[in-house]
C-alpha positions in Angstrom: -102.8 113.5 -118.9 -105.1 110.6 -120.0 -108.8 111.3 -119.9 -110.4 108.6 -117.7 -113.9 109.3 -119.0 -112.9 108.4 -122.5 -115.9 108.0 -124.9 -116.5 104.8 -126.7 -114.9 104.6 -130.2 -117.0 105.5 -133.2 -117.4 102.9 -135.9 -117.8 103.9 -139.6 -119.7 100.8 -140.8 -123.1 99.7 -139.6 -122.8 96.0 -140.6 -124.2 93.8 -137.9 -121.5 92.0 -135.9 -124.3 89.9 -134.4 -124.7 87.6 -137.3 -127.8 85.7 -138.1 -129.1 83.1 -135.6 -130.9 81.0 -138.2 -129.5 81.5 -141.6 -126.0 81.9 -143.2 -124.4 82.2 -139.8 -120.8 82.3 -139.0 -119.6 79.3 -137.0 -118.0 80.4 -133.7 -117.9 77.3 -131.5 -117.8 73.6 -132.4 -120.6 72.8 -129.9 -122.6 76.0 -129.5 -124.0 75.2 -126.1 -125.5 78.6 -125.4 -127.8 78.5 -128.4 -128.5 74.8 -127.8 -129.7 75.8 -124.3 -132.2 78.2 -125.9 -133.4 75.6 -128.3 -134.1 73.2 -125.4 -135.9 75.9 -123.5 -137.9 77.2 -126.5 -139.0 73.6 -127.3 -140.6 73.4 -123.8 -142.2 76.8 -124.2 -143.9 76.1 -127.5 -144.8 72.4 -127.2 -148.0 70.7 -125.9 -150.1 73.9 -125.8 -153.7 74.7 -126.8 -155.9 77.8 -127.1 -158.9 77.4 -124.8 -162.0 79.5 -124.4 -161.9 81.6 -121.3 -163.6 80.3 -118.1 -165.3 83.2 -116.5 -163.5 84.4 -113.4 -160.3 82.5 -113.7 -157.2 82.0 -115.9 -156.1 78.8 -117.5 -153.8 76.9 -115.1 -150.1 77.4 -115.4 -147.9 74.6 -116.7 -144.7 73.4 -115.1 -142.0 71.4 -116.8 -138.4 70.3 -116.0 -135.6 69.7 -118.4 -132.0 68.5 -117.8 -129.4 70.2 -119.9 -125.7 69.4 -119.6 -126.4 67.6 -116.3 -128.1 70.7 -114.8 -131.8 70.9 -114.0 -134.0 73.8 -115.2 -137.6 74.3 -114.2 -139.9 76.1 -116.8 -143.2 77.6 -115.6 -145.6 78.8 -118.3 -148.5 81.2 -117.8 -151.0 81.8 -120.5 -151.8 85.1 -122.3 -155.3 86.4 -122.5 -156.1 87.6 -126.0 -159.3 88.8 -127.8 -160.4 87.2 -131.0 -163.5 86.8 -133.2 -165.6 83.7 -132.7 -165.8 81.9 -136.0 -169.4 80.7 -135.4 -171.1 83.8 -133.8 -168.9 86.6 -135.1 -168.7 88.0 -131.5 -165.5 89.1 -129.9 -164.4 86.9 -127.0 -161.3 86.3 -124.8 -159.3 83.1 -124.9 -156.4 82.0 -122.7 -153.5 81.1 -125.0 -150.1 79.5 -124.6 -147.6 80.1 -127.4 -147.8 77.5 -130.1 -146.2 76.7 -133.5 -147.3 80.0 -135.1 -145.8 82.0 -132.2 -142.6 79.9 -132.5 -142.2 80.8 -136.2 -142.9 84.5 -135.6 -140.4 84.7 -132.8 -137.7 82.9 -134.9 -138.4 85.4 -137.6 -138.2 88.4 -135.3 -134.9 87.3 -133.8 -133.5 86.7 -137.3 -134.6 90.2 -138.5 -133.2 91.8 -135.3 -129.8 90.2 -135.6 -129.5 90.5 -139.4 -130.3 94.2 -139.8 -128.2 96.4 -137.6 -130.0 99.6 -138.8 -133.4 98.3 -137.5 -132.2 96.5 -134.4 -130.7 98.2 -131.4 -129.3 97.6 -127.9 -130.9 99.7 -125.2 -128.5 100.6 -122.4 -130.1 100.3 -119.0 -127.9 100.2 -115.9 -125.0 99.0 -118.1 -127.2 96.1 -119.3 -127.9 95.5 -123.0 -131.2 94.4 -124.5 -131.9 93.1 -128.0 -134.7 95.0 -129.7 -136.3 95.5 -133.1 -138.4 98.0 -135.0 -140.3 96.2 -137.8 -143.5 96.3 -139.7 -145.9 93.5 -140.2 -145.2 93.4 -144.0 -141.5 92.7 -143.4 -142.3 89.8 -141.0 -144.8 88.3 -143.5 -142.3 88.6 -146.4 -139.5 87.0 -144.4 -141.7 84.0 -143.7 -143.0 83.9 -147.3 -139.4 84.0 -148.7 -138.5 80.8 -147.0 -141.8 78.9 -147.2 -143.1 80.0 -150.6 -146.5 81.0 -149.3 -148.1 83.7 -147.1 -148.3 81.3 -144.2 -150.0 83.7 -141.8 -152.4 86.6 -142.3 -151.4 90.0 -141.0 -153.9 89.6 -138.1 -152.4 86.3 -137.1 -148.9 87.8 -137.0 -150.2 90.6 -134.8 -151.9 88.1 -132.5 -148.8 86.0 -132.3 -146.8 89.0 -131.0 -149.6 89.8 -128.5 -149.4 86.2 -127.2 -145.6 86.3 -127.0 -145.8 89.5 -125.0 -148.8 88.4 -122.9 -147.7 84.9 -121.9 -145.3 84.8 -119.0 -142.4 82.3 -118.7 -140.2 81.7 -115.6 -136.9 79.8 -115.8 -135.3 78.6 -112.6 -131.7 77.4 -112.5 -130.8 75.6 -109.3 -127.1 75.6 -110.0 -127.0 79.4 -110.5 -129.7 79.9 -107.8 -131.4 82.3 -110.2 -134.9 82.8 -111.4 -135.5 84.6 -114.7 -139.1 85.7 -115.3 -140.9 87.6 -118.0 -142.5 87.3 -121.4 -140.5 86.3 -124.6 -141.2 89.8 -125.8 -140.6 91.9 -122.7 -142.5 94.9 -124.0 -143.7 96.4 -127.3 -145.4 99.4 -128.8 -147.6 99.2 -131.9 -148.5 101.8 -134.5 -151.7 100.6 -136.2 -152.3 101.1 -139.9 -154.4 99.6 -142.6 -151.2 99.5 -144.7 -149.0 96.6 -143.4 -145.9 98.5 -144.4 -146.9 101.2 -141.9 -148.2 98.9 -139.2 -145.1 99.0 -137.0 -143.9 97.2 -133.9 -141.1 98.4 -131.6 -140.1 95.2 -129.7 -137.8 94.4 -126.8 -136.9 90.7 -126.2 -136.7 88.5 -123.1 -133.4 89.0 -121.2 -132.3 85.4 -121.8 -132.7 85.9 -125.6 -130.5 89.1 -125.3 -127.9 87.2 -123.2 -127.7 84.3 -125.7 -127.4 86.6 -128.7 -124.6 88.6 -127.0 -122.6 85.5 -126.6 -122.4 85.0 -130.3 -122.0 81.3 -130.3 -124.1 80.2 -133.3 -123.8 77.7 -136.2 -125.2 77.8 -139.6 -128.9 76.6 -139.7 -131.2 76.5 -142.7 -133.9 79.0 -141.4 -136.2 78.0 -144.3 -136.3 74.4 -143.2 -136.8 75.3 -139.6 -140.0 77.2 -140.3 -141.3 74.9 -143.0 -141.3 72.0 -140.5 -144.8 71.5 -139.0 -143.7 70.1 -135.6 -141.7 71.8 -132.8 -140.1 68.4 -132.1 -138.9 68.2 -135.7 -137.3 71.7 -135.5 -135.7 70.7 -132.2 -134.2 67.6 -133.6 -132.9 69.3 -136.7 -131.2 72.0 -134.7 -129.8 69.4 -132.3 -128.2 67.6 -135.2 -126.7 70.8 -136.6 -125.2 71.7 -133.3 -124.0 68.3 -132.1 -123.1 66.3 -135.3 -120.3 68.5 -136.6 -118.3 65.5 -137.9 -121.0 64.7 -140.4 -119.9 62.6 -143.4 -121.2 60.0 -145.7 -119.6 57.2 -143.6 -120.7 58.6 -140.2 -124.1 58.4 -138.5 -125.5 60.2 -135.4 -126.9 58.1 -132.6 -128.8 58.9 -129.5 -130.9 57.0 -127.0 -134.6 57.6 -126.1 -133.7 57.9 -122.4 -131.1 60.6 -123.1 -133.2 62.8 -125.3 -136.3 62.6 -123.1 -134.4 64.7 -120.5 -135.0 67.7 -122.8 -138.5 66.7 -123.9 -140.9 66.8 -121.0 -144.0 66.7 -123.2 -142.8 63.4 -124.7 -141.7 62.1 -121.4 -145.2 62.5 -120.1 -146.4 59.8 -122.5 -146.6 56.6 -120.5 -145.8 53.9 -123.1 -142.3 53.7 -124.5 -143.6 52.6 -127.9 -145.6 55.7 -128.2 -142.6 57.8 -127.2 -140.6 56.1 -129.9 -143.4 56.7 -132.4 -143.3 60.4 -131.7 -139.6 60.7 -132.3 -139.9 58.6 -135.4 -142.6 61.0 -136.8 -140.3 63.9 -136.3 -137.5 62.0 -138.1 -139.9 61.3 -141.0 -140.5 65.1 -141.2 -136.8 65.6 -141.5 -136.7 63.1 -144.4 -139.3 65.2 -146.1 -137.0 68.3 -145.9 -134.0 66.3 -147.3 -132.2 66.4 -144.0 -132.3 62.8 -142.9 -131.6 60.0 -145.4 -132.8 57.1 -143.2 -132.7 56.0 -139.7 -132.6 52.7 -137.8 -134.0 51.7 -134.4 -132.6 49.2 -131.9 -134.9 48.5 -129.0 -133.7 47.5 -125.6 -135.9 45.1 -123.7 -136.3 44.4 -120.0 -137.0 41.0 -118.6 -139.9 40.1 -116.3 -143.3 38.7 -116.2 -145.5 39.3 -119.2 -142.7 38.8 -121.7 -140.5 41.5 -123.4 -141.0 45.1 -122.5 -139.3 48.0 -124.2 -137.3 50.0 -121.7 -135.2 52.1 -124.1 -134.4 52.6 -127.8 -131.2 53.6 -129.7 -131.7 55.8 -132.9 -129.0 55.7 -135.6 -129.5 58.6 -138.0 -127.9 58.8 -141.5 -128.0 62.2 -143.3 -128.4 63.4 -146.9 -125.6 64.8 -149.0 -127.3 68.2 -148.7 -127.1 68.2 -144.9 -123.6 66.9 -144.9 -122.5 69.6 -147.3 -124.0 72.3 -145.1 -122.2 71.0 -142.1 -118.9 70.8 -143.9 -119.4 74.4 -145.1 -119.9 75.5 -141.6 -116.9 73.6 -140.4 -114.7 75.3 -143.0 -115.3 78.7 -141.4 -112.6 79.6 -138.9 -113.6 78.8 -135.3 -113.4 81.6 -132.9 -113.8 80.9 -129.2 -114.9 84.2 -127.7 -114.0 85.7 -124.5 -116.7 87.5 -122.5 -117.0 90.6 -120.4 -118.3 90.4 -116.8 -121.9 91.0 -118.1 -121.5 88.1 -120.7 -121.0 90.1 -123.9 -118.6 88.7 -126.5 -115.3 90.6 -126.6 -114.5 91.4 -130.2 -111.0 92.3 -131.4 -111.2 95.6 -133.1 -110.4 95.7 -136.9 -108.6 98.8 -138.1 -110.6 99.3 -141.3 -113.8 99.7 -139.1 -112.5 103.0 -137.7 -112.1 106.5 -139.3 -108.6 107.1 -137.8 -105.9 105.1 -136.1 -105.9 107.7 -133.3 -107.9 108.2 -131.2 -110.7 105.8 -132.3 -108.8 102.5 -133.2 -106.3 103.0 -130.4 -109.1 103.5 -127.9 -110.9 100.4 -129.0 -107.6 98.4 -128.8 -107.1 99.6 -125.2 -110.6 98.6 -124.2 -110.2 95.2 -125.9 -107.0 94.4 -124.0 -108.5 95.6 -120.7 -111.6 93.5 -121.2 -109.6 90.5 -122.2 -107.4 90.7 -119.1 -110.6 90.9 -116.9 -112.1 87.9 -118.7 -108.9 85.8 -118.1 -109.1 86.7 -114.4 -112.8 85.8 -114.2 -112.2 82.6 -116.1 -109.5 81.5 -113.6 -112.0 82.1 -110.7 -114.9 80.3 -112.3 -113.4 77.2 -113.8 -116.2 75.0 -112.6 -119.2 77.0 -113.8 -121.2 75.5 -116.7 -123.1 77.2 -119.5 -126.4 77.1 -117.6 -124.8 78.9 -114.6 -123.1 81.5 -116.9 -126.2 82.3 -118.9 -128.5 82.6 -115.9 -125.9 84.6 -113.9 -125.6 87.2 -116.6 -129.2 87.5 -117.7 -130.8 90.9 -117.0 -133.7 91.5 -114.6 -133.0 88.4 -112.5 -133.9 87.7 -109.0 -132.4 85.1 -106.6 -134.3 81.9 -106.4 -135.4 80.4 -103.2 -134.4 77.0 -104.3 -131.8 75.1 -102.3 -129.0 72.9 -103.3 
């Protein structure tokens, strides 16, 4: 008689199947929309923010932005963290209200990369059949990972520690109208910290935001040069670089990538708030110049569109044609040479991986058990797919994200 409470199969190797998000990554989908969604959201989170001295008796006001991704609207509400730091002039300790900025972006990118790359130090915590991406890491490892790709100790240990505190203390709420879901929390859901004067012993245990866990579980990533991402000084530059990697998969010496100012502003609310079109164009151009400095963009051309009316010509839109370096084209071709794999997903959004016999100690019962589970999950996915043909990536991600609550927004 078959045992219905069959235990999960035991794997012999500990190599991470969740390959790196930002470096030497296996290509799974031609247009990795789920990670593109995260890049759009994170660009909103980390852009246009400042650290301000605390005003007694009140918090810094929250910020509200709206982006349009794949024709679906997402509202992003940011709440500041309150952190303690030393006043440079007086030496006194004081509290400041802080939104995440570039330093926090680089640290978060590094934490996710470390969590995904090293299976022995990352883990998934089961909680009501939900899975959460986590990481145990010391400050020295974070610092060295950044230094390995920038060539310098970019941040002091105290700055890295503060960055994690800001990521954990600042709250972000995402609202998807199509999925009628609201996902709230901090980018680091919770952490514990073991303090030590030795950075190799100063250790964090970190649990990530449910949307990050959901996006990682979907395993739809492309190769991205992590070193270039964190060497860039502007969030907008990183955003454009990742956009090119994900969207311009047919890169070649004879092709160029083009986009309009009006289309890209849908995902860039902090640039959209600039009143004059020429200033918006100038900001995009500065980011493209940054990419030229990292040997990504070879050159680019602008074609302005003018409206007619009193006062002469007025810029109403602009088309950008971007040509890429041989280095960038080579990286894209290398990514495209890897076999595409369009994953199926379980009802909680986890990629369904076909078991490989060599990963198991014995054909029976371990491999056979894994094969049965694979076939069962695949059948369920096919059934779900037929029932949800119209749902888009935004709906799917928000529907499956952990710790969600229904939004009060209406159609």
